[in-house]
PAGUDO-97733 format. One record per residue: x, z, y of N, C-alpha, C in turn; residue in three letters. Coordinates in steps of 0.02 Angstrom, whole numbers, plus 50000, padded with zeros to 5 digits. Example, Ala and Ser with C-alpha at 12.3 -4.5 7.8 and 13.67 -1.06 7.14 Angstrom:
506605039049716506155039049775506605039049835ALA/506425035449888506845035749947506455039450002SER/
//
This chain:
514205010450082513645014850065513485014349991MET/513355020049961513135020049891512725026449881ASP/512335026449827511925032249811511995033649737VAL/512125039949721512155041849650511735048149640ASP/511705050549578511285056249561511495062449601LEU/512145063349611512385069249648512115069149720ALA/512095063249750511835062649819511095064449822ALA/510725062449771510005063849770509885071249757ILE/510275074249713510205081449701510395085449764GLU/510895083149801511065086349864510505085649914SER/510185079749916509615078749961509045083349944ALA/508945084649879508425089249859508535096149889ARG/509155098349892509305104749923509155104849997GLY/509315099250031509175098750102508425099150115VAL/508025096250071507305095750081506915101850056LEU/507265106450024506925112449998506585116250055ASP/505935117250049505555120750100505315116250157GLY/505515109850156505315105150208504755100550183VAL/504855097550124504355093050096503975096650039VAL/503415093850022503015096449967503235093049902ARG/503245096849848503285093849782502575091449767CYS/502455085049776501765082449772501505082549700THR/500855083149692500575083949625500565077549585PRO/500495078449520500395073049471499685073549446ILE/499315068049449498615067949425498535062649372GLU/498175064349319498035059449266497505054449288GLY/497525048449259497035043249275496745040549210SER/496125042249195495805039849134495715032249133ARG/495455029149187495365021849183496015017949174PRO/496555020149205497195016849195497475018249126LEU/497365024349101497605026049034497265021748981SER/496625020148992496265015848945496535008748946GLN/496775006549003497054999749008497694998948968LEU/498135004048970498785003448938498805007048871VAL/498235010148852498175013648788498685019248782ASP/498725023248834499175028948835499135032448902GLY/499455038148910499385042048972499675038449033PRO/499285038549087499525036149152499435041749202VAL/499965043249239499945048549289500055045649358TRP/499735048549407499815046449477500235051649514LEU/500795049449542501225053749582500985053249655LYS/500695058549680500295058249742500695059449805CYS/501135054749822501505055249885501055053949945GLU/500455051549933499965051049987499755057850013ASN/499905063149974499755070049994500365073550023LEU/500905069750033501515072550064501385073950138GLN/501775078150169501745079150242501835072450276ARG/501455071050327501405064750363501055059250323THR/500835060750262500445055950224500835050850185GLY/501495051550179501885046950138502565050150122SER/502935046650079503595048950057504115048650112PHE/503985045450168504495043750217504845049750249LYS/504505055450251504825061450280505465063250243LEU/505475062050178506055064050137506695060850163ARG/506705054250165507305050750186507475051850259GLY/506965051950302507095052950373507405059750387ALA/507155064950354507415071650367508155072150344TYR/508305069550284508995069850260509465066250307VAL/509245060450331509665056450376509815060150441ARG/509305063050472509405066450536509765073050526ILE/509625076450471509955082850456510715081950452PHE/510935076250427511655075150416511995072050477ARG/511635071150531511955068850593512315074750626MET/512795073150670513135078450706512695081050762THR/512865086850789512485089750844512485085050905ALA/513055081850918513105077250974512655071250963ALA/512635068650903512195062950888511465064850897GLU/511285070750877510585072950884510395073450958ARG/510855075750999510715076351071510565069551102ARG/510875064351076510755057651101510095054751076ASN/509785058051028509145055951003509175050850948GLY/508595049350919508545044350866508025039250884VAL/508085033350854507595028050864507445024950796VAL/506825022750787506625019850724506125014250736ALA/506005010250683505495005050685505075005550623ALA/504425004550631503985005750574503285003050588SER/502925001350534502214999950539501805006350546ALA/502125012050533501775018350542502035024150501GLY/502165023150437502365028750394503065031250410ASN/503545026550416504225028650433504235031650503HIS/503825029050548503775031850616503565039050614ALA/503065040550573502835047450568503355051950535GLN/503685049350484504205053250451504775054950497GLY/505005049950536505545051050584505315055850639VAL/504705054850663504455059050717504445066350696ALA/504175067850637504135074850615504835077550599LEU/505245073650565505925075950549506315077450612ALA/506275073050661506625074150724506375080450759ALA/505715081450758505425087350790505665093750755SER/505685093650689505915099550652506645101050665LEU/507035095850683507755096650694507935096250768LEU/507435097250812507545097550885507915091450910ASP/507685085650890508005079350909507495074750943THR/507645072051003507185067351035507115060950992PRO/506515058150991506405052150950505985046950987SER/506155040650975505755034850999505635030450938ILE/505015028250928504875023750873504565017350900VAL/504825011750877504545005150894504065003050839PHE/503475001050858502964998850810502724991950829MET/502514987950780502254981250797501614981750837PRO/501504976850880500864976350914500304976150862GLU/499774979950874499224979950826499314984950770GLY/499824989250773499904994350722499274998750720ALA/499085001150661498475005250656498475011150704PRO/497935011950740497885017250790498025024250761ILE/497745025950702497895032650675498635033850664PRO/499015028650644499725029450634500095030350700LYS/499875026650750500175027350817500065034450844VAL/499445036750841499275043350867499625048850828GLU/499685047850762500025052950722500765053450741ALA/501095047750750501805047950770501885051450837ALA/501425050150883501455053450948501335060950941GLN/500875062750897500715069950889501295073850859SER/501725070350820502315073550792502895073950842TYR/502795071150902503295071950955503685065850973GLY/503525059950944503905053950959503605050251018ALA/504035046651054503805041851103503705035151067GLU/503115032251072502975025951037503025020051085VAL/503395014951065503435008751102503255002951055ARG/502974997651083502754992051043503204986051055PHE/503354982450999503784976551004503634971850946ALA/503484965650962503384960650910502734961550871GLY/502654957550820502054957850778502214959750706THR/502844960650689503044962650622503534968450626THR/503634971750568504114977250565504814974750581VAL/504974968750558505644966050570505774964950644ASP/505274962650681505354961650753505414968350788GLU/505024973350766505084980050794505774983050779ALA/506034981550720506704983950701507244980950745LEU/507164974650763507644971450808507644974950876SER/507044976650900506994980150965507294987150960ALA/507184990550904507464997250896508224996950892ALA/508494991850858509224991050852509534989850921THR/509214985650961509464984351028509444990651071LEU/508914994551065508865000751102509435005551083HIS/509575005951019510115010350996510785008151025ALA/510905001651026511534999051053511605000451128GLU/511045000051163511055000851236511085008151258GLN/510825012751218510755019751239511195024651203THR/511465022751146511855027551106511425031651059GLY/510775030451057510345033851008510525031350938ALA/510395035350888510545033550819509935030150787THR/510045024250760509505020750725509395023850657LEU/508785025950644508605028550577508275022750541ILE/508675019250502508415013350467507895015450415HIS/507375011550407506845013650360507045013550287PRO/507575009850269507765009650198508505008450185PHE/508865005150230509545002950214510075007950236ASN/510015014150213510525019250226510545023950167HIS/511135026050147511205030150087510845036850092SER/510845040050151510485046350158509735045450151ASP/509475039950177508765038450172508575037250099VAL/508965033150065508825031649994508885037949952VAL/509375042149966509455048349928508855052949938ALA/508605053250000508015057350012507405054849974GLY/507305048149975506735045349938506825046449863GLN/507445046549840507575047449769507365054249742GLY/507245059049786507015065649762506325065149729THR/505945059849746505305058749711505435057749636VAL/505975054149620506145052949550506315059349513GLY/506675063949547506835070349515506205074249499LEU/505725074049545505085077549534504705074449476GLU/504705067849471504355064549416504645066649349ILE/505305066849343505625068849281505455076049262LEU/505385080349312505205087349298504475088049279ALA/504045084049311503315084749300503075081049238GLN/503395075449221503215071549161503855070249121VAL/504095075349086504745074649053504785069149000PRO/504205067148972504205061848922504045054948950ASP/504085054249016503935047849049504345042149019VAL/504015036249012504355030348986504395024649037LYS/503915024649084503895019349135503705022249202THR/504065020449254503885022449322503755016049362VAL/503165015649394502965009849432502935011849506VAL/503285008049549503375010149618503275004149665VAL/502895005249719502824999949769503494998949805SER/503604992849831504244991249862504144986549921ALA/504434988449978504464984050036505194982350048GLY/505544986650085506264985850093506654988350033GLY/506334992449991506644994649929506945001549930GLY/506865005349984507175012049987506895016849935GLY/506225016849927505915021449880506075019649809LEU/505975013349790506075011449720506805011949700VAL/507265010349746507975010849727508175018149720SER/507935022549764508095029649757507815032649694GLY/507185031149679506875033549617507245030849557ILE/507425024449559507775021349502508445024649489ALA/508815026149542509465029549532509365036349500VAL/508875040149526508745046849499508535046549426ALA/508075041949411507805041549343508305038749294VAL/508615033149311509065029749265509705033749252LYS/509925037549303510535041549294510425047349246SER/509795049449240509625054949195509325052549130THR/508895047549135508545044849076508595037149077ARG/509145034449053509225027149055508715023349013PRO/508365026848969507855023548927507205022248965ASP/507115025449022506495024649061506515017949099VAL/505965014249096505915007849130505645009049201LYS/505965006049251505745006549320505504999649343VAL/504884999449369504574993149390504434993449464VAL/504684988649502504544988049573503954983349583ALA/503524984849632502934980749645502914978749718VAL/502834972149730502774969649798502114965849806GLN/501864965649867501294961449882501524954149878ALA/501124949949846501324942949837501434939449903ALA/501074941649955501134938450020501714941050062GLY/502114945550034502694948250070503224950450020ALA/503414945849976503864947649921504564944849933ALA/504984948749965505664946549981506164948449927ALA/505994953349885506484955849836506654950749782ILE/506164947249751506354942549698506854937249721PRO/506734934249780507194929249805507884932049821GLY/507894938249846508524941549862508924943049799SER/508584945249746508924946649684509214940149654LEU/508824934749659509054928349633509674925949670ALA/509704927249736510264925049776510854929949775ALA/510724936049753511244941049752511394944149819GLY/510944943049867511014945749934510334945849968ARG/510254949650022509604949750056509424942850084PRO/508834940450067508594934050091507904935050121VAL/507794933550184507134934650214506624929550189PRO/505994931650188505454927050173505284923250237VAL/505004917250229504854913150288504244915650325GLU/503764918550288503154921050320502864926650277SER/502434930650307502124936150271501384936450288MET/500974938050238500264938850249499994943550195ALA/499884949850214499614954750167499284960450205THR/498774963450173498454969350202498904975450195MET/499404975050152499844980850137500404981250189ALA/500234983450250500734983450303501324987950288ASP/501224993150247501774997750233502334994650191GLY/502194989150156502714985750117502814978550141ILE/502564977050200502654970350229503324970050264ALA/503854969650225504544969450251504824962650235VAL/505054959050287505274952150278505934951350243GLY/506344956750243506994956150212507244963050191CYS/507424964050127507704970450106508414971250132PRO/508734976950117509404978150140509924976750086GLY/510554976150108511084974950058511154980850011ASP/511064986950037511104992849995510554992749943LEU/509934991749965509374992049918509374986249869THR/509564980349890509604974649844510104976149788VAL/510684979049807511184980749756510944986049707GLY/510594991149733510344996449689509784993949645LEU/509344989749672508794986949631509074982549576ILE/509564978449593509874974149542510184978249485ALA/510454984049503510804988149454510334992549413LYS/509814995149445509425000349413508694998549397TYR/508394993649431507684992149421507614986849366VAL/507154988049320507074983649262506644977549275ASP/506154978149319505674972649328505404972949399ASP/505274967049428504944966549493504324962349484VAL/503744965249502503104961649496502794960749564ARG/502364955849570501984954849631501244955449615THR/500854957549665500134958449656499754954849712VAL/499154952549696498744948849743498384953649790THR/498094950849842497684954749888497064957549854GLU/496764953549810496194956049772496384962149730ASP/496974961849698497204967449657497314973649699ALA/497604972849758497714978549802497044981749822LEU/496554977549838495904980149858495564983849800ALA/495604980949739495294984249681495644990849667ARG/496304991049675496684997149662496495002649711ALA/496415000849774496215005749824495525008549808LEU/495075004149786494405006149768494415010949708LEU/494835009349659494885013849600495155020649620LEU/495665020849662495945027349684495415031549719CYS/495015028349760494505031949798493935034249753LEU/493685029749711493095031349670493255035849611GLU/493795034349576493925037749513494415043549520ARG/494905042849564495395048249572495245052749632ALA/494765050649673494575054349734495175055149781LYS/495575049849785496175049949827496145044249877LEU/496275045849941496305040749993497025037949994VAL/497085031449980497735028249975497715021850017VAL/498245020450052498285014150090498465008450042GLU/498355002150062498504996550016499214996649989PRO/499714997950031500404998250007500485003849956ALA/500155009349968500205015049923499875013849856GLY/499425009049853499055007649791499375001949752ALA/499934999249775500234993349742500414994649669ALA/500655000649654500835002249585500215002149540ALA/499665004849565499035004749528498804997549519VAL/498864993449571498664986449566499054982849512ALA/499704984349506500114981049455499874982849385ALA/499684989149375499444991249309498774987949294ILE/498334987649342497684984549331497754977049318GLN/498184973749356498234966449352498604964149290GLU/499094968049268499484966049209499744972349173ASN/499324975349130499534981449096500024980449039PRO/500194974249022500634972948966501354974948983THR/501714977048933502414978648942502564985248975GLY/502054989548981502154996049012502095001548959LEU/502665003848936502675008948885502445015648915GLU/502025019248880501765025548904502175031448877THR/502125037048914501765038448976502045034449035PRO/501575032449078501735028749139501605033149199VAL/502055033149248501935036449312501895031049366VAL/501335030749401501245026249458501305030249522ALA/501745028249566501855031949628501375029449682VAL/500955033949707500515032349764500915034049826LEU/501225029049857501745030349907501475032649974SER/500845031149990500595033250056499835032950060GLY/499565036850106498845037150115498615036350186GLY/499045033550229498865032750300498525025950311ASN/497875026050314497495019850322496995020450378ILE/496975015350420496495014950474495785014750444ASP/495325019050467494645018950439494305012150442PRO/494445008250495494145001550499494424996950444LEU/495084997450432495374993550378495114995950311LEU/495025002450304494765005250242494085002150226LEU/493645001650275492994998750264493054991450241MET/493494987650274493574980650256493874979850186ARG/494364984050171494684983550106494204985550050VAL/493814990750062493324992850011492814987349998LEU/492594984050052492134978450043492464972850003ARG/493094971450020493464966349983493554968349910HIS/493714974749899493814977249831493174976849790GLY/492604978549821491974978149785491794970949769MET/491954966349815491834959249801492274956849744THR/492924958749746493384956749693493184959649625ALA/492854965449626492644968649564491954966249542ALA/491674961449577491014958849560490444963349578GLY/490554967949624490044972849641489754971849711ARG/489974966649744489754965349812489644957849817TYR/489024955749825488844948749822488504946549887LEU/488784941449918488494938749979488344931349967SER/487724929249985487544922349976487004920450027PHE/486884913950035486344911750078485964906050045HIS/485334905250064484904900050036484344898650086LEU/484014893050076483444891550119482804892150079SER/482284894750112481624895650080481104892750128VAL/480524890950102479984888650146479794893950197PRO/479674891850258479514896450313478754897650313ASP/478544901650264477834903350261477754910450234ARG/477194913750248477094920650227477174921550151PRO/477524927050132477584928750062478214926250028GLY/478564921350059479164918550025479734923650022GLU/479844927450076480374932450074480194937950025LEU/479554939950023479344945049975479454942749903ALA/479324936249890479434933549822480184933849804ARG/480604932049852481324932249840481554939349826LEU/481324944049867481524951149858481264953949793LEU/480684951549771480414953849707480864951549649ALA/481124945449653481594943049603482224947449602GLU/482464949149661483064953449664482934960349637LEU/482344963149652482164969749626482134969549549ALA/481864964149522481814963549449482504962849417ALA/482984960149455483664959249429484064965749428SER/483834970849465484194977149469484724977349523GLY/484764972049565485254972049619484984976149678ALA/485444979149715485264983149773485394979049836ASN/484864977749875484934973749936485224978049992VAL/485794976050018486114979750072485954976950141LEU/485854970250144485734967250210485354960650201ASP/484894959350247484514953050247484514950450319VAL/484644943850326484644940950393484314934050390GLU/483854932850438483514926350444483844922050497HIS/483814915450486484034910750538483584904550535SER/483334902550592482924896550596483254891150639ARG/483894892050656484204887650705484734882950675THR/484844883250611485364878950581485144871650581SER/485624867150596485484859950595485304857450525ARG/485534861050474485404858850405484694860450382ALA/484334864250421483654866350400483134861250421LEU/482624860550378482034856750398481594861050443HIS/481114858050475480684861750521480294867350486LEU/480144866250421479734871250386480164875750341ASP/480824876450357481264880650317481574886150359GLU/481784891450325482164896850357482754898450311VAL/483324899650341483904901650301483924909250295GLU/484054911750236484104918950223484804920550198VAL/485124925150233485784927550213485684934550183GLN/485934935450121485844941850087486514944750065LEU/486564951250068487144954850041486874959849991VAL/487144959549929486894963749875487454968049846LEU/487264973649818487714977649777487514976649704GLU/488004974749663487874973849592488314978649551THR/488224978549485488574983449443489244980849416ARG/489404974749432490024971849407489954964449395GLY/490484961249368490484954049360489904951549317ASP/489764954949261489234952649216488554952949250GLU/488414958649284487774959349319487724954349376HIS/488274953249412488294948349466488084941449441ARG/488364939349384488204932849356487464932549334ASP/487214938149308486514938349287486054937349347GLU/486224940549403485814939949464485804932749488VAL/486384929649491486424922749514486044918049468LEU/486114918949402485764914749354485004915449361SER/484784921649370484064922849377483784919349438ARG/484134919749494483894916649556483884909049549LEU/484404906249519484424898949511483874896549463ARG/483754900449411483224898649364482534899049397ALA/482474903349448481844903949484481764898549538ALA/482254893949542482194888449589482514889449656GLY/482974894249662483304895449726483994892249724TYR/484114886749761484774883449764485224887049814PRO/485544892349792485934896649837486664894649840LEU/487004896949892487724895949901488054902749909SER/488534904249865488884910649868489414910349921VAL/489474915649961489974916250015490594919449989ASP/491144915949991491794918849973491874920049899GLY/
//
């Protein structure tokens, strides 16, 4: 298997009229960080909510009629499942997708709505992939691998062709990476046309299999994974993608969970774009370390399929990481007026009280004390520190949560 520019240009022809040429949006806050233009490539606005339809459609389109009759099977945390489901439906092909237990409900329902039968297996994408592989062997269905196939990589690479057309003077492309299908496809498209452009792959620090694989010269699985970015939580890249990344990608960076949460918050607040944590990884990399990124920069927002419950948790996490969400507890005398005095201090500090909770049952409390748990909204790190300093100066020995 190999992928070159001709394969990606051919894939573009296959996808004509099937996928959207997603828009490019400028980002002022990111541009200020790198002192030059930063553009967001909005694959979160693609059909099915991510880039995955591109590769899945090309792969199924190039199957024989007999292979399509036997159906296709895939494994995914959600985005690849939706891409395969829609592509198979458009090409009159039965589809089954294996998803990890606990996959986000909106992604499960979306895959079903596109016509796929959803089955659950394991707790990770890799375990679901093992189940999908076994099903293919037992039934004769064709496995649509999420990244380790030349047709899939070629389809994802069409994003790179669009970037070159939309931002012809681009100097750096930053792309999230799990198994590496998207970044390797984009890198082939970009480097084959503009070798001067730098391509940067971004992984979640808690699920970063690519650096170790590149060092070993072959796919090497990580021992464990822990990240909110389920879309790039891939335990082991493929031999195809590792080879392409080694050849075409200039840099691989990792980002923290705090950075992912802050990036998602920025996309929502400043760009008015709903992006899942994996889709915001490129933005997180720019925010966390803007050095070495020659402008114009294009950051690929790879997906926008996020469970609303996860969105609420991530936004809270992002606000906390940005110094805008402060939770703490303290004890005050259990007598009239003490809570009012505390709230008056907070009002004078300019903090917005979101939640107040009393407790009189803690073993650490004296008989004449009450514990108060408060959640505040502040304007950022500096204001957060001012609020804490003011309360401590007023005689409140508080403990910050998290």
